[in-house]
Steps between C-alpha positions, in 0.01 A plus 500: 500500500754784516716613206810308610314164510328572174831582332655176636211289370504666161881446480460130575227465251707677234801293574291185472351612169852588366641154610204323335535691177875438495448127559241487224734689258794268579285198461366623167847573368628160625215319332552687180868420495427135570244484219756650264760253611270208470397610149865541389601157628171342390444380857151563638425405855523120548606442144754229406846566356798281387871539577722306262860465609795359314760253617869591551681327217824529688376305803552125509150441633341774280385695810357846473765768503502713814449817304203349335364410846541865598312595183221270600482668843477843337215383282321313773489825707334682207242222457415498866459879504235462233314233704557230238609139524803349336622162378873447455614250234825418330543556131476132419161464680320808362325319209200729451393795294523860592241781542255340748702617794783740551841339454846597617770318312859522624818395318663508164403263220811290552377374832129566476319322218182685571679830456629364167143429395376838622771685313435322177128579515487837686840652422599375153730795436739386778783255441742383774823318428488171683799333344777397733772626270627758470464576868514873450182487290295281729188668623526794260164673431419577133212752482413705190840492350679583833715264700538500874794292624556445872810546696439276802500699825546832315228564235209257467161532338144373576167533321200597715175449303125519567318344212128452449307356210147639477307491821726238659686533827861633457815294483804663669837384368829545684761381246853573613847403389579383857287405798596820682347707219172313538489624861592848387205504262250388767634760737473767230135397438422514877646843532367658180167325426295820570706699252473223248124479547470872439705481177368180352170450672399139475665452163810308390860624529849357475782677673873433468670558831876512576633369832812698590795344687301218667821365653507807720139621516305181454158546338447852627653728233280468187469739208233511233669460167205520262138419436525226243138405486462560120818317407446210736144432389568535129584172332826500304472505124475166333818384338495505124427171340778350285252484212419874522632700212718797614480833321791551270607806688550311820622171370865447612757489226656165409870461507 
């Protein structure tokens, strides 16, 4: 074997080794990212998950709003990427506990009774105005003494939460003031789940997001307003009992 042939053979072998090492490295990184993604979403291979969707209260047949359908598609893609299975149920059919399998709950408490139950148990520090009147206050978020009122199509808010209790599977909540904000929150999670996993690990968080000018930009322009985890998960103080005796320094003066 002359030098030219030997050099060619050695070059082919070196190229093959480099390609194999590159493939192994990419496979290792892909598997590591997948394991982290599965851990964050609580979705091991072939595990079961639950998608709970609300009904559009403005629809005569109470159909699912189209933006909530888009939100389900975003979440279904995430679940499929993790190699998990999903069951889709409406809010009035999801009569079961939480924690045994990962749950994604979409919609505000006004149209999703399961969201209402989750918020009372998991996010006791959040209050949402559901009264029909006055119209301007409908859907306002009250969190830790702050109030977030929506301007439809201009400025709207949505809560994105990942909540766990002990060693249970996580519950993801997408609680928006309008259906388009629910889709915005699911899209935000799909785009930023790696960053969220690095910051919060597999723990709980509650983020307040602002959807900017949805009438022009749809669900794409989203800003993080604040991490409201502490305020949202802290129960409000109990109202004073009428029989409690007030300190004289704080007792209101009588006229």
